[in-house]
C-alpha positions in Angstrom: -12.7 9.7 2.0 -12.3 11.5 -1.3 -9.3 13.4 -2.6 -9.8 17.1 -3.7 -6.7 18.1 -5.9 -4.9 21.2 -4.8 -2.1 23.2 -6.5 1.4 22.4 -5.5 2.3 25.8 -4.0 -0.8 25.6 -1.7 -0.1 22.1 -0.8 3.5 22.8 0.3 2.2 25.5 2.7 -0.5 23.3 4.2 1.8 20.5 4.4 4.4 22.4 6.5 1.5 24.0 8.6 0.9 20.5 9.8 -2.2 19.4 7.6 -2.6 15.8 6.6 -2.7 15.7 2.9 -2.8 12.8 0.2 -0.2 12.5 -2.4 0.1 10.2 -5.5 3.4 9.7 -7.3 3.2 11.0 -10.8 5.2 8.0 -12.2 4.3 5.0 -10.1 0.8 5.9 -9.0 1.5 5.1 -5.5 -0.9 7.0 -2.8 -0.1 7.9 0.6 -1.4 10.1 3.4 1.4 12.5 4.5 1.9 15.2 7.2 5.0 17.1 8.3 5.0 15.4 11.7 5.3 11.8 10.4 8.5 10.1 11.6 8.8 8.2 8.4 7.8 9.6 4.9 7.0 7.2 1.9 10.1 6.2 -0.1 11.1 8.8 -2.5 9.2 11.6 -0.7 11.8 14.2 0.1 12.2 18.1 -0.1 13.8 17.6 -3.5 11.1 15.4 -4.9 7.9 17.0 -3.6 7.0 18.3 -7.2 6.9 14.7 -8.5 3.7 14.1 -6.5 0.1 15.2 -7.2 -1.3 16.7 -4.0 -4.9 16.6 -2.7 -6.8 17.5 0.5 -8.6 14.7 2.2 -12.3 15.4 2.2 -14.6 13.2 4.3 -17.4 12.1 2.1 -20.9 11.4 3.4 -23.0 9.4 1.1 -26.8 10.2 1.2 -29.2 7.5 -0.2 -32.4 8.7 -1.7 -35.3 6.3 -2.3 -38.2 6.9 -4.7 -41.5 6.8 -2.9 
């Protein structure tokens, strides 16, 4: 999995539409996957503090190995 950064305004819309996103706290550096349907959101993650987080979409990464012949 790789995180692809997205703008805050886009992230909020996608979050409230139910998409799972990754957030990293700007001060502590703690990372979490979040979605609007979660029963318990990370400590410090509230409507009032959503701009204190860096938002990313979660992108599945497939690694390809190339061998010289």
